[in-house]
Structures are given as structure tokens and as C-alpha cells.
PyMOL Python script that loads the backbone (N, CA, C, O; Angstrom):
from pymol import cmd

cmd.read_pdbstr("""\
ATOM      1  N   MET A   1       3.684 270.189 -95.141  1.00  0.00           N
ATOM      2  CA  MET A   1       4.723 269.281 -95.616  1.00  0.00           C
ATOM      3  C   MET A   1       4.921 269.262 -96.708  1.00  0.00           C
ATOM      4  O   MET A   1       3.915 269.463 -97.389  1.00  0.00           O
ATOM      5  N   ASN A   2       6.197 269.034 -97.457  1.00  0.00           N
ATOM      6  CA  ASN A   2       6.499 269.042 -98.867  1.00  0.00           C
ATOM      7  C   ASN A   2       6.170 267.532 -99.851  1.00  0.00           C
ATOM      8  O   ASN A   2       6.493 266.400 -99.491  1.00  0.00           O
ATOM      9  N   LYS A   3       5.621 267.800-100.845  1.00  0.00           N
ATOM     10  CA  LYS A   3       5.435 266.787-101.726  1.00  0.00           C
ATOM     11  C   LYS A   3       6.321 265.583-101.587  1.00  0.00           C
ATOM     12  O   LYS A   3       5.625 264.592-101.366  1.00  0.00           O
ATOM     13  N   PRO A   4       7.552 265.319-101.635  1.00  0.00           N
ATOM     14  CA  PRO A   4       8.357 264.356-101.334  1.00  0.00           C
ATOM     15  C   PRO A   4       8.310 263.879-100.153  1.00  0.00           C
ATOM     16  O   PRO A   4       8.579 262.690 -99.982  1.00  0.00           O
ATOM     17  N   ASP A   5       7.947 264.731 -99.048  1.00  0.00           N
ATOM     18  CA  ASP A   5       7.410 263.869 -97.471  1.00  0.00           C
ATOM     19  C   ASP A   5       6.407 263.298 -97.691  1.00  0.00           C
ATOM     20  O   ASP A   5       6.345 262.155 -97.239  1.00  0.00           O
ATOM     21  N   ILE A   6       5.327 263.776 -98.385  1.00  0.00           N
ATOM     22  CA  ILE A   6       3.933 263.261 -98.566  1.00  0.00           C
ATOM     23  C   ILE A   6       4.027 261.753 -99.141  1.00  0.00           C
ATOM     24  O   ILE A   6       3.448 260.764 -98.691  1.00  0.00           O
ATOM     25  N   GLN A   7       4.890 261.825-100.233  1.00  0.00           N
ATOM     26  CA  GLN A   7       5.070 260.725-101.043  1.00  0.00           C
ATOM     27  C   GLN A   7       5.915 259.553-100.600  1.00  0.00           C
ATOM     28  O   GLN A   7       5.826 258.349-100.838  1.00  0.00           O
ATOM     29  N   ILE A   8       6.872 260.361 -99.791  1.00  0.00           N
ATOM     30  CA  ILE A   8       7.493 259.150 -99.045  1.00  0.00           C
ATOM     31  C   ILE A   8       6.862 258.381 -98.060  1.00  0.00           C
ATOM     32  O   ILE A   8       6.903 257.151 -98.087  1.00  0.00           O
ATOM     33  N   LEU A   9       6.225 259.079 -97.108  1.00  0.00           N
ATOM     34  CA  LEU A   9       5.070 258.578 -96.322  1.00  0.00           C
ATOM     35  C   LEU A   9       4.286 257.707 -96.792  1.00  0.00           C
ATOM     36  O   LEU A   9       4.068 256.632 -96.233  1.00  0.00           O
ATOM     37  N   LYS A  10       3.676 258.141 -98.076  1.00  0.00           N
ATOM     38  CA  LYS A  10       2.683 257.349 -98.731  1.00  0.00           C
ATOM     39  C   LYS A  10       3.674 255.727 -99.104  1.00  0.00           C
ATOM     40  O   LYS A  10       3.317 254.631 -98.673  1.00  0.00           O
ATOM     41  N   LEU A  11       4.665 255.902 -99.793  1.00  0.00           N
ATOM     42  CA  LEU A  11       5.784 254.648 -99.914  1.00  0.00           C
ATOM     43  C   LEU A  11       5.730 253.879 -98.642  1.00  0.00           C
ATOM     44  O   LEU A  11       5.387 252.726 -98.902  1.00  0.00           O
ATOM     45  N   ILE A  12       5.917 254.044 -97.465  1.00  0.00           N
ATOM     46  CA  ILE A  12       6.068 253.388 -96.168  1.00  0.00           C
ATOM     47  C   ILE A  12       5.038 252.704 -96.179  1.00  0.00           C
ATOM     48  O   ILE A  12       5.162 251.484 -96.291  1.00  0.00           O
ATOM     49  N   GLU A  13       3.728 253.297 -96.067  1.00  0.00           N
ATOM     50  CA  GLU A  13       2.326 252.542 -96.279  1.00  0.00           C
ATOM     51  C   GLU A  13       2.214 251.476 -97.434  1.00  0.00           C
ATOM     52  O   GLU A  13       1.727 250.368 -97.206  1.00  0.00           O
ATOM     53  N   ILE A  14       2.543 251.733 -98.318  1.00  0.00           N
ATOM     54  CA  ILE A  14       2.553 251.066 -99.444  1.00  0.00           C
ATOM     55  C   ILE A  14       3.115 249.877 -99.479  1.00  0.00           C
ATOM     56  O   ILE A  14       2.520 248.853 -99.815  1.00  0.00           O
ATOM     57  N   LEU A  15       4.571 249.955 -99.052  1.00  0.00           N
ATOM     58  CA  LEU A  15       5.689 248.642 -98.764  1.00  0.00           C
ATOM     59  C   LEU A  15       5.112 248.191 -97.623  1.00  0.00           C
ATOM     60  O   LEU A  15       5.297 246.975 -97.649  1.00  0.00           O
ATOM     61  N   LYS A  16       4.439 248.509 -96.502  1.00  0.00           N
ATOM     62  CA  LYS A  16       3.993 247.744 -95.419  1.00  0.00           C
ATOM     63  C   LYS A  16       2.678 246.824 -95.948  1.00  0.00           C
ATOM     64  O   LYS A  16       2.492 245.633 -95.700  1.00  0.00           O
ATOM     65  N   GLY A  17       2.025 247.506 -96.559  1.00  0.00           N
ATOM     66  CA  GLY A  17       0.607 246.910 -97.111  1.00  0.00           C
ATOM     67  C   GLY A  17       0.733 245.921 -98.132  1.00  0.00           C
ATOM     68  O   GLY A  17      -0.177 245.141 -98.415  1.00  0.00           O
ATOM     69  N   SER A  18       2.125 245.949 -98.826  1.00  0.00           N
ATOM     70  CA  SER A  18       2.308 244.953 -99.944  1.00  0.00           C
ATOM     71  C   SER A  18       3.090 243.668 -99.028  1.00  0.00           C
ATOM     72  O   SER A  18       2.839 242.548 -99.475  1.00  0.00           O
ATOM     73  N   GLY A  19       3.821 243.698 -98.047  1.00  0.00           N
ATOM     74  CA  GLY A  19       4.571 242.810 -97.003  1.00  0.00           C
ATOM     75  C   GLY A  19       6.012 243.167 -97.591  1.00  0.00           C
ATOM     76  O   GLY A  19       6.742 242.178 -97.645  1.00  0.00           O
ATOM     77  N   VAL A  20       6.472 244.118 -97.954  1.00  0.00           N
ATOM     78  CA  VAL A  20       7.673 244.251 -98.267  1.00  0.00           C
ATOM     79  C   VAL A  20       8.542 244.629 -96.822  1.00  0.00           C
ATOM     80  O   VAL A  20       9.645 244.145 -96.568  1.00  0.00           O
ATOM     81  N   ILE A  21       7.839 245.556 -95.974  1.00  0.00           N
ATOM     82  CA  ILE A  21       8.265 245.795 -95.005  1.00  0.00           C
ATOM     83  C   ILE A  21       7.122 245.506 -93.735  1.00  0.00           C
ATOM     84  O   ILE A  21       5.924 245.651 -93.980  1.00  0.00           O
ATOM     85  N   ARG A  22       7.490 245.177 -92.657  1.00  0.00           N
ATOM     86  CA  ARG A  22       6.553 245.263 -91.567  1.00  0.00           C
ATOM     87  C   ARG A  22       6.024 246.320 -90.863  1.00  0.00           C
ATOM     88  O   ARG A  22       4.854 246.669 -90.706  1.00  0.00           O
ATOM     89  N   PHE A  23       7.402 246.928 -90.330  1.00  0.00           N
ATOM     90  CA  PHE A  23       7.028 248.376 -89.591  1.00  0.00           C
ATOM     91  C   PHE A  23       7.757 249.653 -90.026  1.00  0.00           C
ATOM     92  O   PHE A  23       8.644 249.620 -90.879  1.00  0.00           O
ATOM     93  N   ASP A  24       7.494 250.397 -89.624  1.00  0.00           N
ATOM     94  CA  ASP A  24       8.158 251.754 -90.078  1.00  0.00           C
ATOM     95  C   ASP A  24       9.527 251.628 -90.131  1.00  0.00           C
ATOM     96  O   ASP A  24      10.210 252.074 -91.053  1.00  0.00           O
ATOM     97  N   LYS A  25      10.094 250.840 -88.860  1.00  0.00           N
ATOM     98  CA  LYS A  25      11.535 250.886 -88.429  1.00  0.00           C
ATOM     99  C   LYS A  25      12.277 250.238 -89.584  1.00  0.00           C
ATOM    100  O   LYS A  25      13.379 250.656 -89.938  1.00  0.00           O
ATOM    101  N   ASP A  26      11.554 249.024 -90.277  1.00  0.00           N
ATOM    102  CA  ASP A  26      12.201 248.601 -91.295  1.00  0.00           C
ATOM    103  C   ASP A  26      12.668 249.316 -92.144  1.00  0.00           C
ATOM    104  O   ASP A  26      13.852 249.158 -92.442  1.00  0.00           O
ATOM    105  N   PHE A  27      11.715 250.535 -92.934  1.00  0.00           N
ATOM    106  CA  PHE A  27      12.088 251.578 -93.508  1.00  0.00           C
ATOM    107  C   PHE A  27      13.207 252.701 -93.136  1.00  0.00           C
ATOM    108  O   PHE A  27      13.934 253.294 -93.933  1.00  0.00           O
ATOM    109  N   CYS A  28      13.163 252.830 -91.823  1.00  0.00           N
ATOM    110  CA  CYS A  28      14.110 253.906 -91.458  1.00  0.00           C
ATOM    111  C   CYS A  28      15.478 253.322 -91.345  1.00  0.00           C
ATOM    112  O   CYS A  28      16.493 253.958 -91.626  1.00  0.00           O
ATOM    113  N   ASP A  29      15.468 251.888 -90.855  1.00  0.00           N
ATOM    114  CA  ASP A  29      17.234 251.221 -91.320  1.00  0.00           C
ATOM    115  C   ASP A  29      17.346 251.134 -92.422  1.00  0.00           C
ATOM    116  O   ASP A  29      18.496 251.171 -92.859  1.00  0.00           O
ATOM    117  N   ALA A  30      16.398 251.004 -93.219  1.00  0.00           N
ATOM    118  CA  ALA A  30      16.939 250.838 -94.947  1.00  0.00           C
ATOM    119  C   ALA A  30      17.429 252.251 -95.380  1.00  0.00           C
ATOM    120  O   ALA A  30      18.382 252.359 -96.151  1.00  0.00           O
ATOM    121  N   ILE A  31      16.885 253.150 -94.965  1.00  0.00           N
ATOM    122  CA  ILE A  31      17.557 254.903 -95.594  1.00  0.00           C
ATOM    123  C   ILE A  31      18.529 255.510 -94.528  1.00  0.00           C
ATOM    124  O   ILE A  31      19.010 256.643 -94.558  1.00  0.00           O
ATOM    125  N   ASP A  32      18.750 254.444 -93.483  1.00  0.00           N
ATOM    126  CA  ASP A  32      19.483 255.433 -92.365  1.00  0.00           C
ATOM    127  C   ASP A  32      18.972 256.428 -91.800  1.00  0.00           C
ATOM    128  O   ASP A  32      19.622 257.464 -91.663  1.00  0.00           O
ATOM    129  N   LEU A  33      17.457 256.281 -91.277  1.00  0.00           N
ATOM    130  CA  LEU A  33      16.643 257.296 -90.809  1.00  0.00           C
ATOM    131  C   LEU A  33      16.210 257.150 -89.128  1.00  0.00           C
ATOM    132  O   LEU A  33      15.311 256.377 -88.795  1.00  0.00           O
ATOM    133  N   ARG A  34      16.779 257.784 -88.367  1.00  0.00           N
ATOM    134  CA  ARG A  34      16.300 257.657 -86.979  1.00  0.00           C
ATOM    135  C   ARG A  34      15.021 257.435 -87.028  1.00  0.00           C
ATOM    136  O   ARG A  34      14.397 257.894 -87.984  1.00  0.00           O
ATOM    137  N   LYS A  35      14.360 256.708 -86.046  1.00  0.00           N
ATOM    138  CA  LYS A  35      12.632 256.383 -85.776  1.00  0.00           C
ATOM    139  C   LYS A  35      12.197 257.670 -85.326  1.00  0.00           C
ATOM    140  O   LYS A  35      11.213 258.145 -85.892  1.00  0.00           O
ATOM    141  N   GLN A  36      12.863 258.460 -84.219  1.00  0.00           N
ATOM    142  CA  GLN A  36      12.651 259.614 -83.887  1.00  0.00           C
ATOM    143  C   GLN A  36      12.255 260.888 -85.147  1.00  0.00           C
ATOM    144  O   GLN A  36      11.361 261.733 -85.103  1.00  0.00           O
ATOM    145  N   ASN A  37      13.265 260.642 -86.206  1.00  0.00           N
ATOM    146  CA  ASN A  37      13.153 261.896 -87.243  1.00  0.00           C
ATOM    147  C   ASN A  37      12.161 261.604 -88.129  1.00  0.00           C
ATOM    148  O   ASN A  37      11.828 262.480 -88.927  1.00  0.00           O
ATOM    149  N   LEU A  38      11.505 260.304 -88.146  1.00  0.00           N
ATOM    150  CA  LEU A  38      10.419 259.939 -88.834  1.00  0.00           C
ATOM    151  C   LEU A  38       9.280 260.461 -88.178  1.00  0.00           C
ATOM    152  O   LEU A  38       8.380 260.987 -88.833  1.00  0.00           O
ATOM    153  N   VAL A  39       9.232 260.364 -86.910  1.00  0.00           N
ATOM    154  CA  VAL A  39       8.100 261.188 -86.092  1.00  0.00           C
ATOM    155  C   VAL A  39       7.927 262.656 -86.515  1.00  0.00           C
ATOM    156  O   VAL A  39       6.885 263.267 -86.751  1.00  0.00           O
ATOM    157  N   ASN A  40       9.090 263.032 -86.549  1.00  0.00           N
ATOM    158  CA  ASN A  40       9.269 264.518 -86.818  1.00  0.00           C
ATOM    159  C   ASN A  40       8.749 265.043 -88.143  1.00  0.00           C
ATOM    160  O   ASN A  40       8.206 266.130 -88.340  1.00  0.00           O
ATOM    161  N   ILE A  41       8.997 264.135 -88.966  1.00  0.00           N
ATOM    162  CA  ILE A  41       8.582 264.324 -90.285  1.00  0.00           C
ATOM    163  C   ILE A  41       7.132 264.202 -90.467  1.00  0.00           C
ATOM    164  O   ILE A  41       6.443 265.054 -91.028  1.00  0.00           O
ATOM    165  N   LYS A  42       6.717 263.145 -89.988  1.00  0.00           N
ATOM    166  CA  LYS A  42       5.106 262.936 -89.743  1.00  0.00           C
ATOM    167  C   LYS A  42       4.419 264.187 -89.511  1.00  0.00           C
ATOM    168  O   LYS A  42       3.516 264.638 -90.216  1.00  0.00           O
ATOM    169  N   ALA A  43       4.999 264.812 -88.281  1.00  0.00           N
ATOM    170  CA  ALA A  43       4.262 265.931 -87.719  1.00  0.00           C
ATOM    171  C   ALA A  43       4.659 267.380 -88.314  1.00  0.00           C
ATOM    172  O   ALA A  43       4.145 268.423 -87.907  1.00  0.00           O
ATOM    173  N   GLY A  44       5.689 267.310 -89.380  1.00  0.00           N
ATOM    174  CA  GLY A  44       5.956 268.403 -90.373  1.00  0.00           C
ATOM    175  C   GLY A  44       7.005 269.496 -89.886  1.00  0.00           C
ATOM    176  O   GLY A  44       7.100 270.664 -90.264  1.00  0.00           O
ATOM    177  N   ARG A  45       7.874 268.711 -88.812  1.00  0.00           N
ATOM    178  CA  ARG A  45       9.218 269.685 -88.358  1.00  0.00           C
ATOM    179  C   ARG A  45      10.256 269.291 -88.764  1.00  0.00           C
ATOM    180  O   ARG A  45      11.339 269.808 -88.489  1.00  0.00           O
ATOM    181  N   ASN A  46      10.058 268.115 -89.627  1.00  0.00           N
ATOM    182  CA  ASN A  46      11.546 267.607 -90.398  1.00  0.00           C
ATOM    183  C   ASN A  46      11.130 267.539 -91.809  1.00  0.00           C
ATOM    184  O   ASN A  46       9.925 267.578 -92.054  1.00  0.00           O
ATOM    185  N   HIS A  47      11.979 267.442 -92.759  1.00  0.00           N
ATOM    186  CA  HIS A  47      11.865 266.174 -94.041  1.00  0.00           C
ATOM    187  C   HIS A  47      12.874 265.310 -94.137  1.00  0.00           C
ATOM    188  O   HIS A  47      13.780 265.110 -93.328  1.00  0.00           O
ATOM    189  N   PHE A  48      12.659 264.782 -95.226  1.00  0.00           N
ATOM    190  CA  PHE A  48      13.309 263.752 -95.707  1.00  0.00           C
ATOM    191  C   PHE A  48      14.646 264.256 -96.277  1.00  0.00           C
ATOM    192  O   PHE A  48      14.418 265.401 -96.669  1.00  0.00           O
ATOM    193  N   THR A  49      15.918 263.946 -96.505  1.00  0.00           N
ATOM    194  CA  THR A  49      16.792 264.561 -96.944  1.00  0.00           C
ATOM    195  C   THR A  49      16.950 264.095 -98.268  1.00  0.00           C
ATOM    196  O   THR A  49      16.373 263.079 -98.655  1.00  0.00           O
ATOM    197  N   PRO A  50      17.876 264.936 -99.170  1.00  0.00           N
ATOM    198  CA  PRO A  50      18.279 264.056-100.291  1.00  0.00           C
ATOM    199  C   PRO A  50      18.717 262.603-100.162  1.00  0.00           C
ATOM    200  O   PRO A  50      18.349 261.663-100.867  1.00  0.00           O
ATOM    201  N   GLU A  51      19.668 262.582 -99.015  1.00  0.00           N
ATOM    202  CA  GLU A  51      20.140 261.399 -99.076  1.00  0.00           C
ATOM    203  C   GLU A  51      19.167 260.345 -98.883  1.00  0.00           C
ATOM    204  O   GLU A  51      19.267 259.340 -99.587  1.00  0.00           O
ATOM    205  N   HIS A  52      18.104 260.447 -97.903  1.00  0.00           N
ATOM    206  CA  HIS A  52      17.346 259.660 -97.510  1.00  0.00           C
ATOM    207  C   HIS A  52      16.526 259.212 -98.959  1.00  0.00           C
ATOM    208  O   HIS A  52      16.549 258.100 -99.488  1.00  0.00           O
ATOM    209  N   ILE A  53      15.956 260.170 -99.323  1.00  0.00           N
ATOM    210  CA  ILE A  53      15.294 260.400-100.924  1.00  0.00           C
ATOM    211  C   ILE A  53      16.037 259.278-101.807  1.00  0.00           C
ATOM    212  O   ILE A  53      15.404 258.396-102.386  1.00  0.00           O
ATOM    213  N   GLU A  54      17.681 259.412-101.864  1.00  0.00           N
ATOM    214  CA  GLU A  54      17.928 258.726-103.154  1.00  0.00           C
ATOM    215  C   GLU A  54      18.262 257.003-102.544  1.00  0.00           C
ATOM    216  O   GLU A  54      18.143 256.039-103.300  1.00  0.00           O
ATOM    217  N   LYS A  55      18.689 256.862-101.061  1.00  0.00           N
ATOM    218  CA  LYS A  55      18.483 255.618-100.325  1.00  0.00           C
ATOM    219  C   LYS A  55      17.220 254.774-100.703  1.00  0.00           C
ATOM    220  O   LYS A  55      17.334 253.564-100.900  1.00  0.00           O
ATOM    221  N   ALA A  56      16.081 255.381-100.797  1.00  0.00           N
ATOM    222  CA  ALA A  56      14.753 254.828-100.622  1.00  0.00           C
ATOM    223  C   ALA A  56      14.848 254.555-102.565  1.00  0.00           C
ATOM    224  O   ALA A  56      14.755 253.435-103.065  1.00  0.00           O
ATOM    225  N   VAL A  57      14.993 255.503-103.162  1.00  0.00           N
ATOM    226  CA  VAL A  57      14.981 254.865-104.786  1.00  0.00           C
ATOM    227  C   VAL A  57      15.903 253.810-104.788  1.00  0.00           C
ATOM    228  O   VAL A  57      15.466 252.791-105.323  1.00  0.00           O
ATOM    229  N   LYS A  58      16.881 253.754-104.417  1.00  0.00           N
ATOM    230  CA  LYS A  58      17.866 252.523-104.689  1.00  0.00           C
ATOM    231  C   LYS A  58      17.138 251.229-103.994  1.00  0.00           C
ATOM    232  O   LYS A  58      16.696 250.318-104.695  1.00  0.00           O
ATOM    233  N   GLN A  59      17.063 251.216-102.827  1.00  0.00           N
ATOM    234  CA  GLN A  59      16.679 250.116-101.908  1.00  0.00           C
ATOM    235  C   GLN A  59      15.202 249.512-102.658  1.00  0.00           C
ATOM    236  O   GLN A  59      15.080 248.308-102.880  1.00  0.00           O
ATOM    237  N   TYR A  60      14.267 250.370-102.960  1.00  0.00           N
ATOM    238  CA  TYR A  60      13.156 250.033-103.207  1.00  0.00           C
ATOM    239  C   TYR A  60      12.645 250.215-104.431  1.00  0.00           C
ATOM    240  O   TYR A  60      11.427 250.237-104.604  1.00  0.00           O
ATOM    241  N   HIS A  61      13.743 250.406-105.677  1.00  0.00           N
ATOM    242  CA  HIS A  61      13.522 250.721-106.799  1.00  0.00           C
ATOM    243  C   HIS A  61      12.129 251.624-107.123  1.00  0.00           C
ATOM    244  O   HIS A  61      11.118 251.193-107.678  1.00  0.00           O
ATOM    245  N   VAL A  62      12.337 252.889-106.662  1.00  0.00           N
ATOM    246  CA  VAL A  62      11.336 253.767-106.548  1.00  0.00           C
ATOM    247  C   VAL A  62      11.502 254.567-107.368  1.00  0.00           C
ATOM    248  O   VAL A  62      12.557 255.198-107.313  1.00  0.00           O
ATOM    249  N   ASN A  63      10.553 254.860-108.433  1.00  0.00           N
ATOM    250  CA  ASN A  63      10.893 255.962-109.547  1.00  0.00           C
ATOM    251  C   ASN A  63      10.817 257.447-108.940  1.00  0.00           C
ATOM    252  O   ASN A  63       9.701 257.849-108.614  1.00  0.00           O
ATOM    253  N   ALA A  64      12.030 258.370-108.749  1.00  0.00           N
ATOM    254  CA  ALA A  64      12.182 259.476-107.834  1.00  0.00           C
ATOM    255  C   ALA A  64      11.426 260.279-108.821  1.00  0.00           C
ATOM    256  O   ALA A  64      11.405 261.445-108.427  1.00  0.00           O
ATOM    257  N   ASN A  65      10.719 260.117-110.080  1.00  0.00           N
ATOM    258  CA  ASN A  65       9.763 261.094-110.274  1.00  0.00           C
ATOM    259  C   ASN A  65       8.535 261.191-109.677  1.00  0.00           C
ATOM    260  O   ASN A  65       8.002 262.289-109.517  1.00  0.00           O
ATOM    261  N   TRP A  66       7.981 260.072-109.297  1.00  0.00           N
ATOM    262  CA  TRP A  66       7.033 259.668-108.505  1.00  0.00           C
ATOM    263  C   TRP A  66       6.997 260.642-107.316  1.00  0.00           C
ATOM    264  O   TRP A  66       6.139 261.506-107.134  1.00  0.00           O
ATOM    265  N   ILE A  67       8.177 260.345-106.446  1.00  0.00           N
ATOM    266  CA  ILE A  67       8.433 261.250-105.275  1.00  0.00           C
ATOM    267  C   ILE A  67       8.345 262.438-105.474  1.00  0.00           C
ATOM    268  O   ILE A  67       8.157 263.109-104.459  1.00  0.00           O
ATOM    269  N   PHE A  68       8.412 262.991-106.452  1.00  0.00           N
ATOM    270  CA  PHE A  68       8.412 264.781-106.722  1.00  0.00           C
ATOM    271  C   PHE A  68       7.083 264.996-107.345  1.00  0.00           C
ATOM    272  O   PHE A  68       6.622 266.116-107.565  1.00  0.00           O
ATOM    273  N   GLY A  69       6.461 263.831-107.630  1.00  0.00           N
ATOM    274  CA  GLY A  69       5.215 264.079-108.165  1.00  0.00           C
ATOM    275  C   GLY A  69       4.950 264.545-109.749  1.00  0.00           C
ATOM    276  O   GLY A  69       4.092 265.262-110.264  1.00  0.00           O
ATOM    277  N   VAL A  70       5.947 263.893-110.211  1.00  0.00           N
ATOM    278  CA  VAL A  70       6.244 264.249-112.221  1.00  0.00           C
ATOM    279  C   VAL A  70       5.525 263.120-112.730  1.00  0.00           C
ATOM    280  O   VAL A  70       4.875 263.210-113.771  1.00  0.00           O
ATOM    281  N   SER A  71       5.599 262.044-112.052  1.00  0.00           N
ATOM    282  CA  SER A  71       5.060 260.498-112.545  1.00  0.00           C
ATOM    283  C   SER A  71       3.797 260.276-111.597  1.00  0.00           C
ATOM    284  O   SER A  71       3.398 260.978-110.668  1.00  0.00           O
ATOM    285  N   GLU A  72       3.310 259.134-112.095  1.00  0.00           N
ATOM    286  CA  GLU A  72       2.236 258.485-111.610  1.00  0.00           C
ATOM    287  C   GLU A  72       2.817 257.057-110.964  1.00  0.00           C
ATOM    288  O   GLU A  72       2.505 256.598-109.865  1.00  0.00           O
ATOM    289  N   LYS A  73       3.752 256.468-111.939  1.00  0.00           N
ATOM    290  CA  LYS A  73       4.429 255.388-112.251  1.00  0.00           C
ATOM    291  C   LYS A  73       5.298 255.238-110.551  1.00  0.00           C
ATOM    292  O   LYS A  73       5.925 256.232-110.183  1.00  0.00           O
ATOM    293  N   ILE A  74       5.281 254.308-109.860  1.00  0.00           N
ATOM    294  CA  ILE A  74       5.662 254.584-108.303  1.00  0.00           C
ATOM    295  C   ILE A  74       7.015 253.701-108.401  1.00  0.00           C
ATOM    296  O   ILE A  74       8.050 254.078-107.851  1.00  0.00           O
ATOM    297  N   PHE A  75       6.925 252.388-109.209  1.00  0.00           N
ATOM    298  CA  PHE A  75       8.172 251.816-109.029  1.00  0.00           C
ATOM    299  C   PHE A  75       8.940 251.579-110.262  1.00  0.00           C
ATOM    300  O   PHE A  75       8.171 251.386-111.204  1.00  0.00           O
ATOM    301  N   LEU A  76      10.097 251.529-110.569  1.00  0.00           N
ATOM    302  CA  LEU A  76      10.727 251.694-111.729  1.00  0.00           C
ATOM    303  C   LEU A  76      10.720 250.269-112.394  1.00  0.00           C
ATOM    304  O   LEU A  76      10.703 250.295-113.625  1.00  0.00           O
ATOM    305  N   ASN A  77      10.732 248.802-111.690  1.00  0.00           N
ATOM    306  CA  ASN A  77      10.486 247.484-112.094  1.00  0.00           C
ATOM    307  C   ASN A  77      10.046 246.806-111.263  1.00  0.00           C
ATOM    308  O   ASN A  77      10.768 246.060-110.601  1.00  0.00           O
ATOM    309  N   PRO A  78       8.505 246.915-111.056  1.00  0.00           N
ATOM    310  CA  PRO A  78       7.863 246.051-110.098  1.00  0.00           C
ATOM    311  C   PRO A  78       8.342 244.606-109.839  1.00  0.00           C
ATOM    312  O   PRO A  78       8.359 244.041-108.745  1.00  0.00           O
ATOM    313  N   LYS A  79       8.821 243.983-111.322  1.00  0.00           N
ATOM    314  CA  LYS A  79       9.004 242.521-111.052  1.00  0.00           C
ATOM    315  C   LYS A  79      10.613 242.520-110.094  1.00  0.00           C
ATOM    316  O   LYS A  79      10.987 241.412-109.709  1.00  0.00           O
ATOM    317  N   THR A  80      11.162 243.278-109.878  1.00  0.00           N
ATOM    318  CA  THR A  80      12.079 243.017-108.706  1.00  0.00           C
ATOM    319  C   THR A  80      11.833 243.405-107.246  1.00  0.00           C
ATOM    320  O   THR A  80      12.711 243.587-106.403  1.00  0.00           O
ATOM    321  N   LEU A  81      10.521 243.505-107.071  1.00  0.00           N
ATOM    322  CA  LEU A  81      10.062 243.587-105.486  1.00  0.00           C
ATOM    323  C   LEU A  81       9.358 242.683-105.288  1.00  0.00           C
ATOM    324  O   LEU A  81       8.162 242.943-105.425  1.00  0.00           O
ATOM    325  N   ARG A  82       9.754 241.093-104.847  1.00  0.00           N
ATOM    326  CA  ARG A  82       8.937 239.977-105.062  1.00  0.00           C
ATOM    327  C   ARG A  82       7.772 240.013-104.595  1.00  0.00           C
ATOM    328  O   ARG A  82       6.797 239.616-105.232  1.00  0.00           O
ATOM    329  N   PRO A  83       7.709 240.567-103.235  1.00  0.00           N
ATOM    330  CA  PRO A  83       6.159 240.573-102.788  1.00  0.00           C
ATOM    331  C   PRO A  83       5.159 241.551-103.428  1.00  0.00           C
ATOM    332  O   PRO A  83       3.941 241.439-103.290  1.00  0.00           O
ATOM    333  N   LEU A  84       5.740 242.477-104.108  1.00  0.00           N
ATOM    334  CA  LEU A  84       4.850 243.343-104.793  1.00  0.00           C
ATOM    335  C   LEU A  84       4.504 242.899-106.055  1.00  0.00           C
ATOM    336  O   LEU A  84       3.761 243.543-106.795  1.00  0.00           O
ATOM    337  N   GLU A  85       5.082 241.660-106.392  1.00  0.00           N
ATOM    338  CA  GLU A  85       4.988 241.154-107.875  1.00  0.00           C
ATOM    339  C   GLU A  85       3.605 241.015-108.397  1.00  0.00           C
ATOM    340  O   GLU A  85       3.406 241.093-109.610  1.00  0.00           O
ATOM    341  N   ASN A  86       2.623 240.812-107.544  1.00  0.00           N
ATOM    342  CA  ASN A  86       1.374 240.328-108.000  1.00  0.00           C
ATOM    343  C   ASN A  86       0.191 241.277-107.917  1.00  0.00           C
ATOM    344  O   ASN A  86      -0.969 241.042-108.252  1.00  0.00           O
ATOM    345  N   LYS A  87       0.736 242.476-107.371  1.00  0.00           N
ATOM    346  CA  LYS A  87       0.107 243.595-106.661  1.00  0.00           C
ATOM    347  C   LYS A  87      -0.381 244.598-108.105  1.00  0.00           C
ATOM    348  O   LYS A  87       0.364 244.708-109.079  1.00  0.00           O
ATOM    349  N   GLU A  88      -1.234 245.019-108.051  1.00  0.00           N
ATOM    350  CA  GLU A  88      -1.618 246.298-108.852  1.00  0.00           C
ATOM    351  C   GLU A  88      -1.161 247.547-108.690  1.00  0.00           C
ATOM    352  O   GLU A  88      -1.775 248.167-107.821  1.00  0.00           O
ATOM    353  N   PHE A  89      -0.036 248.312-109.383  1.00  0.00           N
ATOM    354  CA  PHE A  89       0.572 249.148-108.975  1.00  0.00           C
ATOM    355  C   PHE A  89      -0.474 250.530-108.823  1.00  0.00           C
ATOM    356  O   PHE A  89      -0.578 251.224-107.811  1.00  0.00           O
ATOM    357  N   HIS A  90      -0.990 250.660-109.734  1.00  0.00           N
ATOM    358  CA  HIS A  90      -2.113 251.719-110.264  1.00  0.00           C
ATOM    359  C   HIS A  90      -2.865 251.933-109.213  1.00  0.00           C
ATOM    360  O   HIS A  90      -3.259 253.089-109.057  1.00  0.00           O
ATOM    361  N   ASP A  91      -3.203 251.058-108.372  1.00  0.00           N
ATOM    362  CA  ASP A  91      -4.200 251.121-106.812  1.00  0.00           C
ATOM    363  C   ASP A  91      -3.340 252.049-106.267  1.00  0.00           C
ATOM    364  O   ASP A  91      -3.857 253.118-105.942  1.00  0.00           O
ATOM    365  N   TYR A  92      -2.462 251.946-106.130  1.00  0.00           N
ATOM    366  CA  TYR A  92      -1.632 252.984-104.972  1.00  0.00           C
ATOM    367  C   TYR A  92      -1.494 254.590-105.180  1.00  0.00           C
ATOM    368  O   TYR A  92      -0.904 255.273-104.342  1.00  0.00           O
TER     369      TYR A  92
END
""", "prot")
cmd.dss("prot")
cmd.show_as("cartoon", "prot")
cmd.util.cbc("prot")
cmd.orient("prot")
């Protein structure tokens, strides 16, 4: 599994843990990814496309550099995500 796949799968768990989304399907719907494709990504048979990554970055204000392992800062502006407002991002 490549670094962006690992990071986006972590992102899904972070978003669920913070209440931004409830289910994997919520994330899939937001980035136009079929749930079955997510299953295949988790199994290492598929990868997130550049389009999926771009949509996740825009939808959730994620730092693209974090997805590619260049930065430790997950979100560009945490205050833009209301449910995450009071979370400590460095814990993720």
C-alpha cells in the first residue's frame, strides 16, 4: 500500500473519531468513490486516484503534503471543521 492510501485511510478514521463523518460511506460519497473500491483499497488491490485525493483535500481542508508524507500538519485550517474545533490535531 502506498503512502497516500495509508494516510487517507487514517484520515477516514480521524474524521469518524472526531464526528465529522459517521461511516466510511460518508467519506466515499464526498469524494465520489464507490464503497467497493474502498474495500479494494484497504485490501491493497486498488489505490486512491489523484481525483479522489483532490476531492478529499477540498472537502475536508486536508493538507495535501500530509497525505504524501511531507508534513505532519493534517489540516490546513482546523477551525473550518466545526466538529474538530476542540480537538488536538497533533494527537492524530
